[in-house]
N, C-alpha and C positions, 0 to 999 in steps of 0.2 A: 565486349568482355566475355571470356570463355566460360565454360561450365564451372570452373573453380571460383569465378568471380574474384572478390577480394578475400576469399577464405584463407589464402596463403600469405597475406601481408603481415600478419602479426604472429609472433612465435608464442607457443603455449607458455604460461607462467610457470616458473620453477616450483613455486609453493603456493597452495591455495589460501592458506591462512596468513593474514597480516597481523602480526603481534604489535602491540603498542611500543613505539620507540625503537623499532629495529632498523630504521634509517634506510630502507629500501628505496630505490628510485622508482617513481610511478611513470611508466613509459607512455609514449604518445598513443600507442595501440597495444591492447592486452587481451588475450583470449583465454577463456576457461571452458573446459569441457563440462557438459552436464548430460543428463539422461536423454535429452532430446536433440543433442548436437553440441553446439558451442556458442557461448556468449562472447560478445566483444564489447570492450570499453574503449572509448576514444577520449583523449584529454586534449581539449582545444588549446592551441598554443604550444603544444609539444611537451616533452618529458619534464618531470618536476621532482626535485629532491624532497623527500619527506622528513629528513632529519631536522628536528627543531620545529616542524610544522604542527600547528595547533590541532589539526584534524587527526594527526597520526601519533602525537606524543601523549603519554599518560599525564593527566592533569590533576585528578582528584586522588583521594586516599585509597581507593580500591584498585588502582593500577590500570584502569581502563583508559582507552582513548575513544574518540568518536568511531574510529575504524573497527573497534571491537564488535560493535553491533551493526555495523554497516560495511560488510565485507565485499570487496570487488567481485569475487567469484560468485556471489549471490545477488548480483545486480544492485549492489550497494544497499542491500537489506541483509537479512540473516535467515537461512532456511533451517527447518527443524533438523534436517539431516546433518548440517554442519554443526549444530549445537550438540547433537548426539556423538558425532565423531570427536568433537573437542573434549567431551566428558571422558570418553574412552581413552583418548590419548594422554590426558593430563590427570586423570583420576579426580576430576572435578576441581582442580586447583587453578584453572585458568581464571583470570579476572572476569571473564564472561559470566561466571556463576556467582558473582558478588551477591551477598545476601540481600542488599537493598532492593533489588528487583529481578535478579537472576535466579531467585528461588521462589517457591510458592508463597513463602512468608519468612521474614527474617528470624522469627522465633523458632522455626523448625531446625532440627539437627542438620547443619549444613554439609556434613561429610556424607550424608546419605543421598543416593541417586534419586529416590522417590521424593525428596524435598525439592527437587528441581524438575519434576516430571512435566510440568506445563511448558517449560522452555525446551526440554529435550524432545518431547513427543509432539508438541504443536507449535514450537517456536514462539511462545507467548512470554512477554515480560509483564511483571506486575507494575501497574500504574496507580500510584496513590494520589487521589484527588481531594481537594478541600471540601468539607461540608460544614455549613452551607457553601454554595458554589461561589466562584469568582469568575468574572468575565475575562476575555483575553487581555484587557487593559489592566487587570488586577483589581477592579472595583468589586466590592462585595455585592451580592444580589440576594434579595429575599425571594426564595423559590416559591412557586405556586403549587408545590407538591411536597409530600412527606416521603421518606424512604425508610423501609424496615428491612432488616436482614432475615430472610427465611432460611437460607442455607449458607454455611460458612465452612466448607470442607478443609480450608487451609489455615484458618485461624486469623486471617488478616482483615476481618470485618467485625471483630468483637474483642472485648477485653479492654484493659486500661489504655493500650497504645493504639488500637485500631478500631475502626468502625465509626458509625455516625455519632455515637456518644463521645468518642475521642476527637471528633472534628474532622474525620476523613472517611473515605471509602476506597477500597481497592478493586480495580478491574484488571483484566488481563488482555493484552493486545499484541499484535504482530509489529515488528519494526518496519516502518515505511521506508521505501527507497529514497536515497538522497542523490539521485542522478536525474538528468534531463530536467533540471530544476527550472529552466526558463519557461517550460510549459506549465509547471505547477504554479508559478507566480504570475502567469499571463492572465490578463483581465479581458474577458470577451464582451462584457456588457458593463455599463456604468452603474447598474443596479442589480439587485438579486431578484430574478423573476419568481423564485420560490417563495420569497417573503414579501415582495412588493415594496422593498425599501432600497435606498441608495447604498452602495457599498461603503463600508467604513474606510476612513483615511489612515494611512500609515502615520503614526505619531512621529516617526523619525524624518520622513521626507515629504509627507503630504500626498503621496500617490495613493491610488485606490488599491485595496488589498483583495487578493483573489479568494481567500478563505479556503484554500485547498492544500495547506501545508500539513496539518495534523488531523488525526482521526476525529477529534472533537472540536477542532478549530479554537483550541484554547490559547494558541499563540498566533497572533495576526501576521507577524513578519518573521524573517529568518533570525534576526537578532533575538527576539523573544523566544523563538524555538531553541536557539543555541543556549540561552541562559537557563531555560527550563531543563534542557537535557544535561547541561553541566552540573546543575544543582541536584537533579533527581536521579540521574543515571551514573554520572561520574563521581558524585559526592565531592564536588569541587566547592570548597568553603568560600573562596573568594569570588569576586565578580570578574567575568571575562573582560579583558582589556579591549579597547577599540581595535588594536592591531590583531589580536587573536580572532575577533569576530570577522574582521576584513579578510584574514587569511583563510578561515573556514569557508566563508561565503565565496571567495574567489575560486576555491577548489570545487565546491558544489555547483557553481555556475559553469565550470569548464568541463565537467565529466558527463559523458553521454554513454548510454548503454542500451543494447538490444540483442536479441538472438541473431547471430551472424550465419551460422550453418545449421541446417537441419540434418539429423542423422539419417532421415529417410528421403529427403528431397535434394540434399546438397546445398551449395551456397544460395543464400536467400536474396542475392542481388544479381541474378543472372537471368537471361532470356526475358529481359524487360521488367523483371520484378525489382523493387526498390526496398527490400528488407534490409535489416542491419541498422547500425546507429549513424551511418554517414548522412543519410537524408535528415535524420533528427537533428544532427549537428548543424546542418546547413539551412534548415527551414525556419520560417517565422512562426512563433508560437501563438496560440489563442484563436486559431481559425475554426469556425463552426463548420463541421463537415457537410451539413445540409445545404450550405450556400457556397461552399468552396470546394476543396479537394475532398472527395468522399472518404469517410473513415475506412481504413484498411484497403484503399484502392492501390496501395503499394503492390498488391498481388493480382491486380486486374489482368495483367498481361498473361498470366498463367491460365486464364479461362480458356483461351484458344491458342494453344501452342502449335505452330505450323509443323507440317510433317517432317521437314528437314531438320528443324531444331529437335523435334521429338526423337530423332534417330540418335542424338547425342546423349540421350538419357536411357537408363534402364527402365523396364516396364514399371517397376516399383517407384522409381523417382517420378516418372510421368504421372502415375496415379496419385501420388501424394501431393504433387504440385497442383493438380487439378482439384484435389480435395481442399487444399488451403484456399484456393480462389473461390470455390463454392462456399466455404465457411464464411469468408468475408462478405459474400453476398447475402447469406442467411442472416448474418449479424445485422446487416443494414436493412434488409427487406422483409424478414419474417415478422409479420404483425401479430400482436397478441394484446389481450386486455390487461393493463396495469391497474391493479386495484389496491386500495387500502394502504398506500405507501405515503407516509408523511414526507413532504418535500417534493412530491410529484402530484399527488391527488389533493393535497392541502399543504400549506396554510392558504395561500392564494389559490394555488392548485390549477390543474389543467382539466379538471373534471374527474369524476370517480364513477366508473372506470374511464380511463383514457386508452385509446387504441393506438399503439405505436410499436416500435421495434427496439432492439438493444441500443441503437444509436440515439434514442431519445435522451438518455442520460450520458452514455459514453460517446459524447458528440464531438470531442476535439480532434481535429485532423492530426495524424502522426502518433497520438498518445492514447486516445480512448478514455481520457478522464473528462470531467465536465467543464465546459467553458464558463459556466456560472459557478458560484459557490456550491460545492458538491455534497451538502449534507442531506442525505436521503435515508429513509428507513426501509431497508429491504427485508427486514424481519430476521436477520441472521443472529441477532442477540436477544430477541424478544419472543415470548410465547404468544401464539401457538406455533409460530413458524420455525423457531430455532430448534436445533437438536437438543434434547433434554440431558445435557452432560451433567453428571453428578460431581465432577471435580472442579466445577466453576461455581462461584457464589451465585445466589439467586436473591434478587431484591423485589420487594413489593412496593410499587410506586402508587400513591393515592393522590389524585388530582384534587386540589382544594377549591378551585374555581370551576371553570368549564372542563368537562371531561375531554380526554384525548379524542381527536376526531375519528379515530379508527378502533382504538382498543377500549374505549370507555373510561370510567373513572378509576378503576383499579387495574394496574398493569404488572405483569411478572416479567422481569428482565434480568439477564446476566450482565448487562452493561447499559446504563442509561444513555451513554453516548453524548450527543450534543447538548442534551438537557443539563449535563453537569458543567456546561459553560454558560448557558443562557438562563438557567433556572426556570425554564418553561416546560410544563408537563407535555405540551404539544410536540416538544422536540425529543421526547424519550425514544430511544432506539435509532435515532439518526446517526449515521457514520459517514464521514467524508469519503466519497468515491476515490479510488486510487488510480494511478496510471496502470496501463496494461502492458507496458513494455518490459521485456526481460522476465516474463512470467515463468518460463521454463526453468529458471535458475533459483526460484525462491518459494517453493512450496513450504507449507500449505497456504491456503488462500482465505480471503475475507479477514476482517479485523481480528477475529477470534480463532482463526485456523479451522473454520467449519469444514471447508473442502480440502481433503487431503491431497487431491491431485486435480489436474485440469478438467478431467471428465466430471469430477465432483462439482465444479462450478456450474457446468451445463445442467447437470441433474438437479442442482438446487433451484436454479431459475425455472426449470421446466416444472418442478413440483410446486414452487411458490406461486407461480402465475398460471398454472394449468395451460402451458403453451402448446403442448402436444407435438413436440419435435419428433420426427421420424428417427430411427436408428442411424440412418445415413446423415441426417442433419446434425445429430449429436456428435458423430465422429468427425464430420467436416469442421464443426466449431472447435472441437478439441484440437484437431490438427492445426487449424488456423492460429489458435492461441499459443500453441507450441512454437510457432514461427515468429512470434512478436518479440 
């Protein structure tokens, strides 16, 4: 395959934004430009008509469809830049900005841009969760902690309609990608090594559930996730039919996406590299990189590009490809002390501290998510590690039984995370790790948009765990992530 690789096989899409019900055909291969090059989407089985399709048609009263918040150009997620562009283009009239969760709070004046600032500036949707908590199967739980609202800048955690006294709390999170789904559903172990318990069984078919679909694992399978989204985001009053669920699942299982072309390196599947979504589409999910194909070894061939091949590249392309390959090796091999992170150092834990690298958690071949259920506290939403943003709510969690293993009895957090599913104080701050594919298309990053760009991800980890990356290592990691 030449320098262009498969970069020329898909024509650029005529329109980046997919509106509900427009009836466009979803092609077998689709490219979208972004700041780092271009993203490619592949639809297994070939092109598909979207007219009448449950993922693409508006279902609820607010005019949204699933595609509204899971845009193909944004790797089946939604970037803050896209939200901002949509506000400017429609004057805030797009269903994306529905009051239910596309504004900071439904009680705010919806015609004002500042009422939607969290979505426009950080890509955050409001998520209203029940209090006291309910498990993924809907069963009520008696939590072993109390929750108090210390800061409520948007008014959605206090008053007659919102907040603990009203039976709910509101947190703000990014839309998770709904592509490469077979990897998110893959089960690497029959048990959860973080908790020391067997994986729960899917109530629909009895198979083990991965625990990697939602940020707080409040929906154990795709049906539950769809029903949660239809009710909470689309404001769909009825129950999804079996046919609608099957249609949405079929699409989500067929669509694969990854960065295909780097603006600085060229096609990501040339000179022995295996970037882009084609390998994702063809590979088996759930493989642990430490005993199989090493994580991000897709770019191993670029470590040593022979002189003849190097002549086909510009000096800039050669340097960037070598940087990507170095970044993959740093990701796998740079060791550091992981400390005070629930889900890693406790509950069962691997010791505190434990010495390992990024692949200790981002360990699935091809995807970089966790082979095990990925609920881990990286500190991104919880003090003292989180950025002290004033435009997000702040909660005080008080453990009623044993104190949190790392934060103590009283915890300050902007999002209790997995604890809002389990009711356990020990789970405060845990957020399910995401896939790392298509990162270039869907800034900002982490569940609360803490990192505004790819370099911000590296800087956060370096600060959180005192890793001591060199400037070259930081740049190599950033370049590598831009190629995923």
